[in-house]
N, C-alpha and C positions, 0 to 999 in steps of 0.2 A: 350661585351654585346650581347645578343641573341635577334634576331628578332622575336617579338612576332607573331606568327601565327595563333592564333586562335581568332577572332572576338567577345570576351567577353570583356565587357566594365568594368566591376567590378568584375573581378576573385577574391575569398576570399583569394588567396594567396598574391595580389597584395603588393609591397612593397614601402616603401618611404626612399630615402635618403635625410637627413637633413644637412644643411650647414648654420652654425648661423652666426652672424654677424662678430664676432672674428675668422672665419674660422673653427671652430671645427665642426667635422663630425661624424656622429650617424646615425642608422639603425632604422626604425620603421616598424610596418604594416601601408599600406596606409589608411586603414579606421580608424586610429587614428589620421588623420591630423587634424580634427576640434579641439584637444588638444592643439594643437599649436599655436591657436589662442586666443586674449586676449580680455575679456571685452572693449568695444568701439572700437576695430578693425571694419574693413569694407572689406570684400570678395566681388570680383567683377568678375563676368563672362562673358563671351560672349554667347548670346543667339541664334546666327545665326543658322539656320538649313542648312543642307548640301543639295545641288541641285544634282541630278543624272547628274552629268557634263561631264560624258563620252559619245560621241556619235559616233556610227559606219556608214559608210555610203561610196559614193566613190566621187571621183572628176570627175565632169562631163567633162571638157575638154578632160580628158585622159581615163576615165574609171577606173582608178586607185582605189585600196580599200585604205581608211584611216580611221583613227580614230582622231577624234576632242576632245580635251581636255578644255572646258572652264576655264580660268586662270584669268579674270578679268573684272570688270565692271567700267563704269564711276562714278557712284554716288548709293547712295540708295533712291533716291526722289521717293515719291509715288503717284501713280493716283488711283482713284477709277472709277470701270464700274458699273454702277447701273443697276439692273434688271429693263426691260421694264414693264412698269405698262399698261396693256391691257385696253381699254376704258370700257369692261364690267366687270372689277374685282370688287369685293365687297370691302367695306373698309377693311376688316380683309384682304384679298388677297394682297390688295396693300401694307399694312402693311409688310407682310411678304416677299412680292418682294422686298422692300425696305431694309429689315433686312437681305436678301440674298445677298445684293451687295458684289461682290467680289472684294479683297483688290490685287491690281497688281502692280508689281515695273515698273515705267516708262523706265526703261532702260532695258528691257527683249528683245529687240531687237538687241543691240550691246554689244559684248563682246571681249575682248582680248583672243586669243586660242591658244593653242600648237598643232600642227598638226602632227601625225605620219602616216607612211606608214602601210602595212599590219601588221597585229598583234593584240595582245591584253594583258591583265596583266600577264599572264602565261610567258611572256619574259621579262628578267630585262628592265626597262627602258633604261638602258644606251646600250643595244644591239639592240632597236626597230630601224628599218630603217626610214630614212628621208622620208616625203611625195613626191608624184611627184612636180616637179617644179611648185609653185603658181604663181599667176599673178593677180595683181587688176582686178576685174570683173569676175574672176572664179566662178563657181557655185559649191557648195557641197551638195549634196543629201544625207541626214542623216535621214533615215528611213522617217516618215512623214513631216519631217522638211526640208526646203532649206534655204542656207545660202549664202550669196554671200561675197569673201573676197574683203574687201574694201581697205586694204593698206597691206603692208609687213612691219614688225617692226624690220629690221635688223637682221634678223635671217631667215634661210629656214623653221623653225618649227613655228615662232610667226608671228601671223597675227592679223589684227582687223577684225572681222566678222560682218555681218548684216544679222538677220534672217528676212525672208520673213513673211507676212502675220499679222494678227490681234494678239494682245498680248494671249488673251486668246486660240488660237489655238498653240501658242508656248508654254504656259504652258502646254497643252495637250500632246503635241509632246515630251517635255521633260520627262514629267510624264510615258509615254507610251514606249519611245523609249531609253531614257538614262538610265545608269547606273551610282552608285557611283565610282568616279577615284579610281583606286585599283593598288597596286603594287605586285610584284611575291612573296613577302615574305607571304602573306597570299594566299595559293592555292585555297580556294574554293571560287566562286564568292560571292561578297558582297550584302544583301539586303539593302535597303536604311535605314532601321531601325536599322541596324548595325552602321551607321554613324551619327544619330541624338543624340545629348545629351538629358537628361531628361527634360532638360529646353528650347530646341530647339522652336523657334517661328518663324520669318520670312527666307523662304528659299534663303538663298543670298550667303551662303559658298560653295567654290568649293571643298574643303576638310574640314573635321569635324574639329572645335575647340576642339581637343581631349583631353585636360587638363579638360575640363568639364565632361569628362566621369566619374571623382572620385565623382562626385556630384548624390545624389538622395534625395528624400524629405524626408528620415530621417536625412540626414548630415544637410540639411537646417534647420530642426526642431532644431537638437543639437546646431546649431549656435546660434539661437535665445534665446536658455536656457541658453547659456554661455554669453550672452549679446554681440554678435556678429552681427553685421548689415551685410546684403546681398543684393546685387544690380546687375542690368544687363545693359550691353551696347549691342550693335550690330555691328560687323564688318565682311566684305565679307572676311572670311579667305581664302587665295590663296592656291597655289599648292605647294608641298614641293620638286618637283624634275620635271625637264624637260628631264632627261637623257643626257644632252649636258654639259660638265663642264663650257664651256664658258656663256651658257646661264643662267645655275644656279648661277653663280657668281652675276645675277641681282636679284636674289631672296632677300626677297620677292618683288614681283611687288607692286605696288601702290593698297591700299585697302581703299575702302570707308568705313565710320563708322558713327553710331550715337550716342550720350549719351543723355539719358533721362533728363529732368529736375531733375526727382527724384534721380538719380543717381548723377548729380552734386552738390544736396542738400546733399544728404548722404556723399560724400567727404568731404563737408564742415564741417558737424558735427563731422564726426571721427576725423578731424584735430583739433576742437575746443576741443575735449574730449581728445586731446592727443593720439589718436589710431593710429592704422597702416593701410595703404592701402595694400591689399594683392591681388595682380592678380593672378586669375586662367587662366593661359595661355599666350604666348607670345602676343597674338593677343589683349590682354586687355593692355599689357603693350604699345603696339603700339599706340593704340588709345588714352591711357590718357596722354601718354608723348610728342604725336603730338599736342593734343588740349590744353595742359597746356600752359599758359602764364610763364613770367619769373618769376612771384612770386609763380607760381605752382598752381594757380586758374584754375579750370578745368569748364570752361562754357559750358552748354546745347547745343547742335545743331550738325549738321553734318559737315563731313569735310573727306579727303581723307589723310590717313596716307601713306606718300612717303619717310620717314627717315629711315636710316640703323642705328639702335643702336650697340653700341659696347663698348670697354674698353675706349674710348674718351668721351663718352655721360655721360651728368650730369642728372641723375633722379631728377626730380622735384616733383613727384607724388607718385611714387610705391615704397615701403618699403619691400616687399617681393614677391614671386613668387612663384607658385605651378606650375609646369611645368612636361611634360613627359621627359624622358631621350634623349639625342641627342649626335649624333658624333660630335668631333670638328670641321669637316668640313661642318657642316650645319649652314644656316643662323640662326636657333633659338639658337643654341650654341653662336653664336657671340653674340646674344642679352644678354645671359647671362653672359657675359663678363662686362656687365654694372653694374652688382650685385656684382661680386665677382673678385678678381685679379686672373691671368692666374695660379699662384702656386696653389692656393686653389682649381680652377677647375680641374688643372691637378690631384691633390689628389683626388678628388671627382670621376673623371673618373676612376682612377685606383682603387677606392673603388667598383665603378658600376662594372667593368670589374672582379675583383677577386671575387665578390660575385655574379656573374652571372645575373646580372638584366636584365631585357627584354626591348627592345628598340621598336620605332616606335609607331603608335598611339595607338596599343592596349596593350602596355608596361606598366612598371611601372613609378614611378614619382619621381622627386625631389622638395625638398622645399629649396629656397635659400633666405636667408635674405641679404639685402643690406649692405655693408660694410659701416663704419663710417656713419650710420643713424644719422641725425641732426632731432629732432622733431621741426615742423613748428608749431609756435602759430599763430591763426588766432582770428580775432574778432568774438565775440558772433553773 
């Protein structure tokens, strides 16, 4: 496969490799993916917006240059900061102030982060130097932001960070100083809008849930015309590479998620109508399969996906996945092994290679149906 090096979310020549439940492989234009969905199916996408999670600065104790890549968070718990109503405001001004309250994430102060030494995305992640020796209590000066190393997480690059200051100041610092996490296969600096999907909502992802790049409002309208339901959930998608093989084997890190009541109800209705649950991206699979009970029922609410899905996993909810193309040594590929056997996936990889499919976040896509799918009947 060829690394996609141009940050175009929906190129006109994007392709789709289809693997059905019997293991049959065929090729299609990616923009025809809605035609693979049946009436009463439910497509679910991750609506997380991507943070500017790459922060350059220095390690205060040594003065060494560092890059911090935010990579994890404890939860998606929310808090509100209300605009202050001044005593002499008119009634309409007070209403406007109330309407202008800002939604903040309660955990904006604490993150898991991967820290590199000097350099940037133009150097392959695998070739990036280690940071200076870090210790709990070390301060990192990151442009307008200041963060403290709370603890080391069993690797020289992996730490728990606490940002100093008020939440609104941290948001402002991320917005003005942060950049999207980026890798060397895309040569030009990414803008934030390059990594936001068309359905992006709460900014909690560290890298884009890029399977959602396939979506636009025309495709969502086409689903509705076809009798296909569409819903969303939110999962804080983590990073895809740390540059260190040992650390990469821990991926994906734990990822908090939220499943709305409307999405849980839509899953129940699709099952009642004997439709399929189609995940747009591996992050959706992780959230749904983590939340599901033994009976496959998905409740609404929050959780933290900490499982590693693979060939031994029993999928209780998801029947098919639309995803990017992935190399066999990636955690995303390991998740696909829950949908298809190794022989079928090897054949699919060979077909991707032979046809020059593009990989990584701006690449082409695959659609994989779960082998031996059993339709679960539920009560009305």
